[in-house]
C-alpha positions as CSV (number, residue, x, y, z in Angstrom):
1,M,2.0,-17.9,2.3
2,H,5.2,-17.0,1.6
3,P,7.7,-17.5,4.7
4,E,9.4,-14.0,4.2
5,F,5.9,-12.2,4.1
6,A,5.0,-9.8,6.8
7,I,2.7,-7.0,7.4
8,S,2.4,-4.7,10.4
9,H,1.5,-0.8,11.0
10,R,2.4,2.3,13.2
11,D,0.7,5.4,13.9
12,E,2.7,8.6,13.2
13,K,1.9,12.4,12.6
14,G,-1.6,11.7,12.1
15,W,-1.2,8.9,9.6
16,T,-1.4,4.9,9.9
17,V,2.0,3.5,8.1
18,V,1.4,-0.2,7.0
19,E,4.6,-1.8,6.0
20,V,4.5,-4.6,3.9
21,H,7.6,-7.2,3.2
22,G,7.9,-9.8,0.8
23,E,5.8,-10.6,-2.3
24,V,2.3,-8.7,-3.2
25,D,0.7,-11.7,-5.2
26,V,-2.3,-13.7,-5.3
27,S,-1.3,-15.5,-2.3
28,T,-0.7,-12.6,0.1
29,V,-3.3,-10.0,-1.5
30,P,-6.0,-11.5,0.8
31,R,-4.0,-11.1,3.9
32,I,-3.0,-7.5,3.0
33,R,-6.9,-6.6,2.2
34,E,-8.0,-8.0,5.4
35,Y,-5.2,-6.1,7.3
36,I,-6.0,-2.8,5.6
37,S,-9.6,-3.3,5.8
38,A,-9.2,-3.6,9.5
39,C,-7.4,-0.4,9.8
40,I,-9.9,1.3,7.8
41,E,-12.9,-0.2,9.9
42,A,-10.9,1.1,13.0
43,G,-11.2,4.9,11.4
44,R,-7.8,5.2,10.1
45,Y,-8.3,7.0,6.8
46,H,-5.1,8.4,6.2
47,L,-3.0,5.4,5.1
48,I,0.4,5.3,3.8
49,V,1.5,1.9,2.8
50,D,5.1,1.1,2.5
51,L,6.0,-1.4,0.0
52,V,10.1,-0.5,0.1
53,G,10.6,-4.4,1.6
54,V,8.5,-5.8,-1.4
55,S,10.4,-7.6,-3.8
56,F,7.5,-8.5,-6.4
57,M,3.9,-7.3,-7.2
58,D,1.7,-8.8,-9.8
59,S,-1.8,-7.3,-11.2
60,T,-3.6,-8.7,-7.9
61,G,-1.7,-6.3,-5.8
62,L,-2.3,-3.1,-8.5
63,G,-6.0,-4.0,-8.3
64,L,-6.0,-4.1,-4.3
65,F,-4.2,-0.6,-4.0
66,V,-6.9,0.8,-6.7
67,H,-9.6,-0.4,-4.5
68,I,-8.2,0.5,-1.3
69,G,-7.8,4.1,-2.9
70,K,-11.3,4.0,-3.8
71,R,-12.5,2.9,-0.4
72,I,-10.2,5.4,1.5
73,R,-11.6,8.3,-0.7
74,T,-15.1,7.5,0.4
75,H,-14.2,8.4,3.8
76,A,-12.5,11.7,2.6
77,G,-9.3,9.8,3.3
78,D,-5.9,9.8,1.8
79,L,-4.0,6.8,0.5
80,R,-0.1,7.1,-0.2
81,L,2.3,4.6,-1.4
82,V,5.9,4.0,-0.6
83,I,7.8,2.2,-3.6
84,T,11.7,2.2,-4.1
85,N,12.0,-0.9,-5.7
86,P,12.4,-0.1,-9.5
87,N,10.6,-3.3,-10.7
88,V,7.6,-2.5,-8.7
89,L,7.4,0.9,-9.5
90,Q,7.6,0.2,-13.3
91,I,4.4,-1.7,-13.0
92,F,2.9,1.4,-11.9
93,H,4.0,3.6,-14.5
94,I,3.1,0.9,-17.4
95,T,-0.3,0.8,-16.2
96,N,-0.5,4.6,-15.5
97,L,-1.5,4.0,-11.9
98,H,1.1,6.4,-10.6
99,Q,-1.1,9.2,-12.2
100,S,-4.1,8.1,-9.8
101,L,-2.0,6.9,-6.8
102,Q,0.4,9.0,-5.0
103,I,3.9,7.4,-4.8
104,H,6.8,8.6,-2.5
105,D,10.3,7.4,-2.2
106,S,9.9,7.4,1.9
107,A,7.3,7.3,4.4
108,K,8.5,10.6,6.0
109,V,8.2,12.3,2.6
110,A,4.6,10.9,1.8
111,M,3.7,12.4,5.3
112,E,4.4,15.8,4.2
């Protein structure tokens, strides 16, 4: 586990905002999956995953967010991502996932 990795959440305006800091990769994805699954199991179906503090993401991270998006939709929920790092954003554009996952530049905008 990367020492700089951290995950937390807060509830705001009907949304659960999950903040991730550090790297999203094969070593951290299981922890993120477990954390977000606990949110979903607690009935939090309107999720914003704030990735502003993420410095790197690999393909396991992309797969995780595709999976979470599908799982949330089975509950008539909504998943929105907040990404400002150009390198992380580029991965979503190269894979065309920006077309199927809502990406915003701040949690405030994502709540609108």
